[in-house]
C-alpha positions, 0 to 999 in steps of 0.5 A: 500500499506504501508502495502504490501511495509512493508511486502515485505521489511521484506520478503526481508530481511529475504531471505537475511539473509537466503542467508547469513547464508547458507554456503555450507559445504565443506571436503576433501570427496567432490570429484566429482565422475568421477576423475582420476588424477596422476603425470606421469614423474612429469606432473600432469594429469587428465583422467576425460572425461568419467572416469568410472569403469566397473565389468568384466566379468571373468570365475571363478573370480571377476575383476574391471577395471578403465578407463578415457580419458584425452579429448574427444576421438575424439580430443585425444586417450590419456587414462589410464586404469587399473584393478585388477582381482583375484579369490575372490571378489575384496574388499578394500585392496592393489593389487600389480603387481607380488604379490603371492596372485594371483591378476592379476594387470594390467595398460596401458597408451596410449598417442597421440604423433603427428597427431594421432600417439600414443604409449602405456606404459604398466605394465611389472613386475617392481621388483623396482616400481610395479603397485600397486593399493589400493582400500580403498572404493568400493560398488555397485555404485563406487570405490575409491582408489590410485595407482602408478607404473612404465610402459614400453613403446617400443618407436616409434624409437624402443628404450624403456623408462619408465613412472613413475606414482605417487600419482594417485587417482581415485573415479569413478561410475560403 
């Protein structure tokens, strides 16, 4: 009986040492798949619900769409969608709205106002702060990068206003 107790104590001590010495490593690359975050008009906002990337079917070209919702779509329709389409494969690099190298860069931000009423703000060809999407990593399973830009909304009252998006970051699965 004493030998069993001694073995149990010895086993428990080694197990405790194992837990103490094991430390979860963390680095800046440990970002959860399915993350889209950005500062919109100075307010930090995430679109992590159902965040994903899609390969677009484009005749004579290639396309990628990144999209996410702020909350469950049954609770809020607030969402962000952006895409890059061009005649050659989408690779790492910077894609700018209005650029002459033939990428089509689009962005749309839809947000709820009150009781299911919402409005959209879309890329409009800003010359001072065009929508810019930088893809830093892309492979068959995920896409990662940054984005920024200025979007225009017609406004509910008919008076247009701009949404400024800065410090956007995304890392999503296809």
